[in-house]
C-alpha positions in Angstrom: 273.6 59.4 206.7 273.3 55.6 207.0 271.8 55.1 210.5 268.1 54.7 209.7 267.3 55.1 213.5 268.0 58.8 213.2 266.5 59.3 209.7 263.2 61.2 209.8 260.7 61.1 206.9 257.9 63.5 206.2 255.1 61.8 204.2 252.4 64.0 202.5 249.4 62.2 201.1 245.6 62.9 201.3 244.8 59.1 201.5 244.6 57.8 205.1 245.1 54.3 203.8 248.3 55.4 202.0 249.5 57.2 205.1 249.0 54.1 207.1 250.9 51.9 204.6 253.8 54.4 204.4 254.0 54.6 208.2 254.0 50.8 208.5 256.7 50.4 205.8 258.9 53.2 207.0 258.7 52.5 210.8 259.3 48.8 209.9 262.6 49.9 208.3 263.5 51.9 211.4 262.6 55.4 210.2 260.9 58.1 212.3 257.8 59.2 210.4 255.8 62.5 210.5 252.9 63.1 208.2 250.7 65.7 206.5 247.3 65.1 205.1 247.8 67.4 202.0 250.3 69.9 200.7 249.2 72.8 202.9 249.4 70.7 206.1 252.6 69.0 204.9 254.4 72.3 204.6 253.1 73.3 208.1 254.4 70.0 209.5 257.7 70.6 207.8 258.2 74.1 209.2 257.3 73.0 212.7 259.3 69.8 212.7 262.0 69.5 215.3 264.2 67.8 214.3 263.6 68.5 210.7 263.0 65.6 208.3 265.8 64.2 206.2 263.6 63.5 203.3 260.0 64.2 202.1 257.8 61.7 200.3 254.8 63.4 198.6 251.9 62.5 196.5 251.1 64.6 193.4 247.3 64.7 193.3 246.0 66.3 196.5 243.5 68.9 197.5 244.5 72.5 198.5 248.1 72.2 197.3 249.3 69.4 195.0 252.7 67.8 195.1 254.1 70.1 192.4 253.2 73.0 194.7 254.9 71.3 197.7 258.1 70.8 195.8 258.2 74.4 194.5 257.5 75.7 198.0 260.2 73.5 199.6 262.7 74.7 197.0 262.0 78.3 197.9 262.7 77.8 201.6 266.3 78.5 202.5 266.3 76.0 205.3 264.9 73.1 203.1 266.1 74.1 199.6 268.4 71.0 199.4 266.1 68.5 201.2 265.4 65.5 199.0 261.8 65.2 197.8 260.6 61.9 196.5 257.3 61.8 194.6 255.1 58.7 195.3 252.1 58.7 192.9 249.9 56.6 190.7 250.9 59.0 187.8 253.2 57.4 185.3 252.9 60.3 182.7 256.3 61.4 181.5 255.2 65.0 181.2 254.2 65.1 184.9 257.5 63.3 185.8 259.4 66.0 183.9 257.4 68.7 185.5 258.2 67.3 189.0 261.9 67.0 188.1 261.9 70.6 186.8 260.3 71.7 190.1 263.1 70.0 192.0 261.9 66.5 192.8 264.8 64.1 193.7 263.0 60.8 192.9 259.8 59.3 191.6 258.1 56.1 192.7 254.9 54.7 191.2 252.1 53.4 193.5 251.5 50.7 194.5 255.0 50.6 196.1 256.8 47.9 197.9 258.8 48.6 201.0 262.1 47.6 199.5 261.9 50.0 196.6 260.8 52.8 199.0 263.7 52.2 201.4 266.1 51.9 198.5 264.9 55.3 197.1 265.3 56.9 200.5 268.8 55.5 200.9 269.8 56.7 197.4 268.8 60.3 198.1 270.1 60.6 201.7 273.5 59.1 201.4 
């Protein structure tokens, strides 16, 4: 899918500032953005989304359900099993990166991010 006008992105992050930055960057690139405040809410937003998102961007460190739990839950849902999940986090630890990949993460971006790298990562996993 190359038409960013129709691409929908679910962002899951407990930081309101980060949510705002993601919305600004993604909408500026022409994406439709839906958001969850933590892993639990993010999964609820995912299940209720119509149309469904084409990609998920999730933080790792969140209350109630962390990003690892989000990835694992998404991979267990028949409808979303193959949905790309990009981790956006301050974590650079290789062990956590390996754990996310083992859980089913499609990509990994370190915060702070720039819009170009974010859009590039989305294009890589959705084409």
